[in-house]
N, C-alpha and C positions, 0 to 999 in steps of 0.2 A: 112489456115495457116496465122497467123498474120505476116504482112511484116514490114520492117524497118520504114515505114512512120508512122505506129501506135505508135511505141515506141518514135519516134521523137516528135509527137504531145503530148504524155504524159509528156515527159521531159520538153517541152516548157511550158505546163500548170503548172507544179510544180514551175518552175522558175518565171512565171508570178505571181502566188499566193504569192510566197515569196517576190517578189518585191513590190506587193501591200501592204502586211503586213508591210514591212519596211517603206514604204512611209506614211502609216496611223499612224504607231507607232511613227514616227518622227515628224508627223504633228499634226492634230486635236485631235487624240486620246491621244497623249502624255500629253497634257495639262489637259484633263479630268481625266485620270488615276492619274496623279500627284496630282491634286486637291483633288480627292477622298482619296488617301492614306494619304495626309497631314491632311485632316479633321479627318480621323480615328485615326491617331496617336495623334492628339490634344485631341480628345474625350477620348482616353485611358489614356492619361496623367492626364486629369481632373478627370476621374473616380478613378484612382490610388490615386491621392491626396486626394479625398473625403474619400476613404476607409482608408487611413492613418490617416486622421483627426479623423474619427470615432473610429479607433483603439486606438489612443492616448487618446481620451476622455473616452473611455470605461476603459482603464487601469487606468486613474486617478480616476475614480469612484470606481474601485475595490480596489485600494490602499487606498482611503479614507474610504471605508467600512471596510477594514481590520484594519486600524488604529483605527477606532471607536470601532470595536468589541474587539480589544486588550485592548483598554482603559477601556471598561466597563466590561471586563472579570471577574475581581476580584469581582465586585459587583454581577454579575450573579451567580457565583459559591460559594460565601462566605457562609460557614456554612453548605453546602449541604451534606458533608461527615464527619461532626464532630463526633468524637467518634469511627471512623473506622481506621483500619490500612491498608495501601495500599502498594502493591508491584508493581513496574513497571518492566515488563518482556519484554526485547527487543529481537526480533527474528534476525537471521543472515541477513546481508545486509541492516539493518535498517538505516534510515536517523538520524544521531546523533542530528541534530537540532530539529527534531521532538521529540526525546526522552527528550531533555532538556526542551522543551515547556510543555510536559506532566508532567514532574517532578515538574515544577513550578506550574502548575494549580492544582496538587494534594495538594500542600501546601496551596494554596489559598482556597481550598475547606474545609479546616479544618481537613482533614485526616492526620494521622501521616504516613510519608513515611518510611517504614521499610528498603527500599533499592532498588537498581536497579540491576537486574541480566540480563546479556546479554548472550544469547546462541551463541556459536561459530558455524562455518560452519561444524565442526566435529560432532556436535550433530546429523546431518542428513546425513552425508556422508556414503554411503553404504560400502566403503572400510575400515571404522573405526569401523565396527560392533563388532569385537572381542575386540578391545580396550575399547569400551563403555561397553561391557559385564563385563570386568574385573573391570572397575571403578565402575560400578553399584554394583557388589558384595562387593567390598571393602567399598564403601560408605554406603551400607545397613548394613554391619557389624559394622562400626563405629557408625552408628545411632542407632543400636540395633533394626533394623526393621526386623521382621520375615515375610517372604513372599514366596509363591511358584512360583512367577514370575521369569523370567530370561531375560537376554539381555535387549533390549530397553524397554520392559514392566516394568522390575524392575527399570530401570533408571528413567522412568516416575514416578513410585511410590516414589522413593527417592526424586526427585525434588519436587513433590507435597507435601510430608511430610515436607520438608524443607521450602517450600515457603508459605504454607497456613494452617490455622487452624481457626475454628470458636470459639475455646475455649482458647487454649494456646496462650501466647503472649510474652514469654520470651525466651532468648537464653539459651544455655547450652553447656558444653564442647563437648558433643556427637554431637550436631548439628554443631558446629564449625569444628569438626574433619571431619564430613561427607562432609561439604561444601569444605573443603580444598582438599579432594580427587578429587572432580569434578574440582576444580581450577587447581590442579596439572596435571590432565589429559587433560587440555586445552579444556574442554567441556563447561565451563561457565566462565564468568568474573563477579565479584560482587563489588559493590561500598562499601560494608562493609564486614569485616571478620566474624563478628558475626551477623547472619541474623535472626531476630525474625520473627515468622510467621505472615502473614497478613491475614485479613479476606476478602479483596477485591483485585482483580487483574486487572491491566490495561496492556494488552498485546499490544506491538507496532509492527505492521506488517512490514515485508520487502519482496521485490519481490524475486521470484526464477523462473528459466527457464530451459528448456531442451526439450527432446522429450515428447510426450504425456504420455508415460509410466513413465518416470522419474518424471514428474510433478504430476501425479496421485499418485505415491507412496509417494512423499513428502507431498502432501495434506493429505493423510491417516495418516502419522506420526504426522503432525501438529494437526489434529483433535483428535488423541488419547491423545496428551498432553493437549490440551485445554479442552477436556471433563473431564479429571482427575482433572484439576484445578477448573473447574466449579462445579464439584461434591463435592469438599472439601472446597469451599469458599462460602461466602454469595452472591457474585456477581462477574462475570468475563466479561469484555468488551474487544473486540479486535478493535484497532484503527489503521488506516493507511492512506497513501496517494493514489492518483490514480496510478493504475498499468501502468508501462511503458514497452511495449513489447520489449524484448531483441532482438537485431539485430542477425539475422541468426539462431534463435531458433524457433522451431515449436510452442512452447507453453510457456506462462508466467502466473504466478498466484501469490497469496499472501495469508496470513492467513485470511484476511477478506473474500476473495472469497471462501476459503476452508470451512469456517464456513457456509456461505450462501448456498453452493452447496448441503448440506445434511440436511434433516429435523431434524435428531437427534441432530445435533449441533445448527442449526438455531433456534430451539425451546427453548434452554437453555442459549445461549450466545448471547449478543447484540454486534452489530458492528457499527463502524463509518468509512466511506470510504474516508473522505477528511479532515483529521486533520491538513494538511498543511495550509488550509485556515485560515483566521483570527479568525473565530468562532469555528474552529475545536477542540482546546483543551477544550473549555467550553462545547462543545457538548459531549465530552468523559465523563466529569464529570456528565452531565445531564443523559447520558445513564447509568452510574453506579448507579445514584440515582434511575432511573426507574427500573433497574434490581433488586435493593434491595427491591423494592416494587412489584417484580414479573411482571414488565412490560418489556418484552423482545421485542426489536425492532432492525431494521436494517436501519441506517440513512445515508443519503447522496444522491448521484445521479448516482452511478454505478449500474451494474446489481445486482438484488436481494434486492435493497433498498425498504423498505416499507413506508418510510416517509422521508421528508427532514431533520427534526430535532425532537428530543424528546419532549415530553410534558413538559412544563415549569411550575412547581408548584410555588405557592407564596413563 
């Protein structure tokens, strides 16, 4: 049996160790530890300043590159789409600045901008399916479109008929009436009341988020619309910025990713994934030019890209 003297010795040992630690910490070790910590802090400050300097320099280089690309953009794209009629189609949640940049570059390319049509969030909202079906029927009737399709499939046919044609190029009262139905139903917004059909389409992508199932269904709907546009136009290109993951949402995607995910769309529709960058708008025009020559590509730096930029013809 362990007696009291054993416990006493243990307690004395603990206090002796504590006393030695205090003495050393307050004496010779204090200076060493203080010096070491001071040196580490100074080194970290120097490293932080060096990184900040590099970041500042890199940002200046990027800004200068963007300014140069913007300055030469008109010369790069001039005349590349002359003789074509272009529609800008903006998806929901799109960056309005990006839309404006692409509208400008279309004009610089020599194409005639038929108009800009923006899809509202209701276009893809599952709770508005019945309202969309009604609008689709009314718009098809106004347009004189005969189809066995119903619901969203009919709506896609109506918009495709209004938006693109490789032959017709003029407006008509029927077309204007059909577009008004979609406007009144809050499914689209249009920069013009009378929308002549275009033969090339530049789709501006916006992000969408939700559960994996919701995002997958949205991507299917996006692909259905883009496939129809591509099938009725001479060329369709989807352009967008880098996807920003939505906070608190399991999945985030956009039209560029939706096209690249499936071979049936990736083989007929070109994409550009960074049109916010200085050379982005010009790349969208070059991608359209390539698609007109049956050179389908996926340009940029995001998943699914096949090249940094399209081939630049003389």
